[in-house]
N, C-alpha and C positions, 0 to 999 in steps of 0.2 A: 972410399971403401966402407961398406955398410957394417954397422955393429950387430953381431948376432943377437936374436931375442933371448931374453932371460927365460930359462925353463920355468914352467908353472909349478907352484908349490904343491907338494903332495896333499891330497884330501884326507882329513882325519878319518880313521876307521872306527865305526861304532861297535861296541861289544855285541856279540850275538845274543838275540832275544830268545828266551826259553820258549819252546813250543807249548801252547795251552791246549788242553783237551777240549774238543768241540762237543757240546751237549745242549739239548733243548729242554731238559727238565730240571727243576730245582731239586736239590737233594731233600729227601724225606727225613724228617726228624724222627728219631726212634721213639720219642715221647708220644707222638701222635699215633703211632702204630699200637702202642700199649693201650691207649684210651679207646681205640676202636675195638680191640679184643675185649676190654672190660665191658663195653656197651653190649657186645654180642652175648657175653655171659649173662648179664642182667636180663636181657630180653628172653633168653632161653629159660632162665629161672621163672620169670613171670608167666611164660606160656605153660610151663609145667604146673605151676600153682593153679592157673585157670582151668586146665584140664582136670586136675585133681578135684577142684571145687565142683565142676560140672558132674563128674562121676559121683561125688558124694551127694549132691543134690538129687540126682536121679535115683540113687539108692534109698533116699529118705521118703520117696513118694509112697503113699499108702492108699488102698482102695476105700472109698467112702460112698455113701448113698447120695444120689442126685435126683431131682424131679424130672421125670420123663415127659410129663404133659401137665397142663394147668389143672389144679385141683382147688375147688372152692372151699372156703372154711366150713367145717362141719361135715364134709363128705368123707366117708371111711376110705382109707387108702387101700388100693389093691396092688398086686405084684406088678401089674402093667404100669402103674403110676410111678414106679421107681426104677432107676437104672444105676449102674456103677460107674464111678469116675475115679481117677487117680489124681491126688493133689499132694503138694509138698507139705511136710510137717510145718505147722505154724501154730504157735501158742495162742494167737488171736482167733483161730478158727476151731470150732468144736463140732464138726459134722458127725453124723451118725456113721459108725463103721459099717462096711459092706456086709460083715458077718452078722449084723443085727437085722438084716432085711426081713426075715420071716417074722420077727417079733413086731415089726412096724406095720405089717399088713393088718387092717382092721382098725387102726387108730385113726382119730379124727384131728386134723389140724385146726388150730384156733385162729389161724390167719390164712388168707389165700396163698397158695403155693404156685410159683411161676415156673414154667418149663426152663430147664437149664440151671436152676439155682440149687445150691447144696441143701440137703435136709438136715435141720438142726433139731435136737431133742426138745428145745424150748418152744418149738412151733407146734408141738403135738399135745393134745389133752391126755391126761393120765388114763382115761378110759374111753368109752364110746360117747360120753357126753350125756348119757341117760342113766338114771338110777334104776334099780330093779323094780321100784314101785312107781315108775313114771311112764307116761305115754308121750308120743311125739305127734304134734299136730302142725300142719303147714297152714300158715295164716297169710293170706294175700292182703298187703297193706298198701293203700294208695298214698299219693303225695299228701302230706299234711296229717296223716293218721299215725305217724310215728316220728320220733326225733330224726331229723335228716342227717344221715351219715355218721351217727354216733353209736348205733347198736353194734355190739360185738359178742361173739360167743362167750358164754359165762355170765352175761348181764342178767340181772333179775328184773323182770318187768311185770306190770299189771295189764292184763288184757281186759280193757274196759268195754262194756256193752254200750253201744251208741243207740239212740232212738231209731225205731223203724220209720220208714217213709210214712208221713202223715201223722206220726205220733208226736205229741207235745213234749218238748224238752223238760227235764226236771227243773223245777223252780228252786230258787234259793230258799234254804230252810227245809226242803223236802229230803227224803232219804237219798243218799248218794247212789249213783248208778252201780249196778252189780259189776264185779270184776273178778278175774281169776289170776292167781299168782302163777307165774311161769318163769322158766329159764331159757334164754336164747341159746339154741344149739348151732344155728348157722343163719346167715343172711345172704340172699342172692344179690346179684347186681341189678340195679334198677333198669327197667325197660325204657322204651321211648317216652312213655307217659309218666315215668318216675315211680311206677309200682314195683314193689319188691315182695318176695316171698320169704317170710321169717318162720323158720322151724322152731317150735317151742316145745319144751318138755314140761308136762303138767302131771298132776296126780291122776290116777286112774278114774277117779270120780268126776274129774273135770274135762277129760278128753272129749267125750261125745258132745257135751254142751258147747265147748269151744269150737269144735268142728262145725256144729250147726250154725252158730252165730257168725263164724267166718264165712260160710257159704252164703249167708244172707248179706254179707258186706257190712256187718254191724260191729266190727272190732276195731278199736284204736289202742295203741300201745303207749304205756307210760313207763319210762325207765326209772327204776329205783336208784337212789344214791349209791355209788360204787363204794363209798366209805363204810357202808353198813355191812 
């Protein structure tokens, strides 16, 4: 007679596991949210300051005089030579205000003025460049008959008479060549041969003589020391 099989021992039962929520995103820390808000506030403030600075800069612009076309030194300014431009206020710049345009007409610059540059009072001579008792004579000077590139409006010069063609040069010990005292009003740009035209202011007694000798090509210029 077979012995009945022993019953299997009961399997231990595990305690029920708690259900976990299923999520795909990490929890966001509250501190990060506050940092983002603070960054946005800072950016908004910076944008507001930039806009305010731009408006202030635009309101500080003032109308001034600018050069409408090239003007050589010594040439009287006309209304067509000047135009109006707006620039921001800057202590380093001292352009002539646009309201002074009428008083600038007729004045002569002591330097060449370039188109597009601002007009500065220091570029202009106080008057026309000629005294009431002076005449103006244009002298054509060839290369070697004047200091190269050093003559400027206001320079005092001697217009020295050179020997005529076929005339013997003055020997050492003889009387020096005749000369006429003059003041440079303007100097043109040299042409292809290096020749320039120098406008000179001279006394009324010397104007005709200087013009005659200049027409004969018998004038050389000697610049006086500027320290005198």
